[in-house]
N, C-alpha and C positions, 0 to 999 in steps of 0.2 A: 213405276217399276222398271219400265224400259229405260228411263233416264239413268236410274241407279245402275242397271246392268251395263249400259253403254259407258258410264263413267268408270266402272270397275274394269271393263275390258280395255279402255283407253289407258288407265293407270297401269295395268299389267303390261301392256305393250310398251309403255314408256320405260318401265323398269327393265324389260327385256332388251330394249334398244340401248339403254345406259350400260347394261352388263356387256353387250357386244362391243360397245365403244371402249369399255374398260379392259376388255380382253386384248385389244389391238396392241398396246404397248408391251404386254406380256408376250404375245406372239412375235413381235419385232425383236424383243430381247432374246428370245430362245432360238429364233430362226438361224442365226450364224453358228449356233452350237450343234447343229445337225439334228434338230428335232423332226421326227417323222409326223407326229400328230399331237395336238393339245386338245383336251376336253375340259371345259370349265366345270368345276364341281360346285362352286358357291361364289356368289357376289353379294356383299352386304355393305351398305353405307353406314357410316357412324352417325347415330341419332344426334349426337352432340355437335357434329360438324359435317354437314352434307358434302363437303369437298374432300373428305377422307373416306377410304373404303378398304375392305379386305377382299381379296380374291384368291381362290385356290383352284388348282388345275391338276389333272393327271396328264403327265407327259410321257409319250412313247418315243424313245430314242431310236436312232437308225442302226443300233447294234443289238445283239442278242445276249442273253445270259448263258450260263453253262449248259442249260437244258435246250438251248436253241430257240427259246421264245423271246420275242422283242422285250427289251428292258423297259420297265415303266418306273416312273418316280412321281411322288405326290409333292407338289410345291405350293407354298403360300407366299403372298405378296401384300404389302400395304401400298395403296395408291393414293395420290393426291391430285386433285383437279387443278389444272393450270388453264384458266380461261374456260373453254368448253371441251377441252381434251383432258384425258387422264394420263398421268405419268407415274412410273414406279417410284415410290418414295423409299421403300426398303424391301429387299429381297431376302430369301432365306428364312422367312417367318414360318412358324410351326403350321403344319397342314391341318385343316379341319374341313369337314363338309357339314358341320352343325352350326346353325346360325347363332345360337346362344354362346357357343365357344368362340366364334369369330368376334362377337361383340366384346367378350372378355379380353381377347387379344387387342382389339382396337383401343380399349381403355388402359392398356399397359399391363394387364394381368396375365396369369398363366392358368391353365386348366390341367 
């Protein structure tokens, strides 16, 4: 029981670490555009190809909307692994925070 629990916790922390690594190129891409904050919504690897992934984020820009509230935008990206680092393969992908929809997008479909 303890071994199974330890394996589960190790696996989850590995996924979390991979998601953080995947967020780095997105942050680097957005930083020159004046982003105030980015929050990852979803990170999903392609079951058919572990070197491809979908990542979505909610971006807060450094300017406000007409009501004076910080402007937010939902963005989606395809990532590809290059060695041990992730890089953006395609930007401007439809945003989703649902894993099944992300898998549909990775397979080239639409939802």
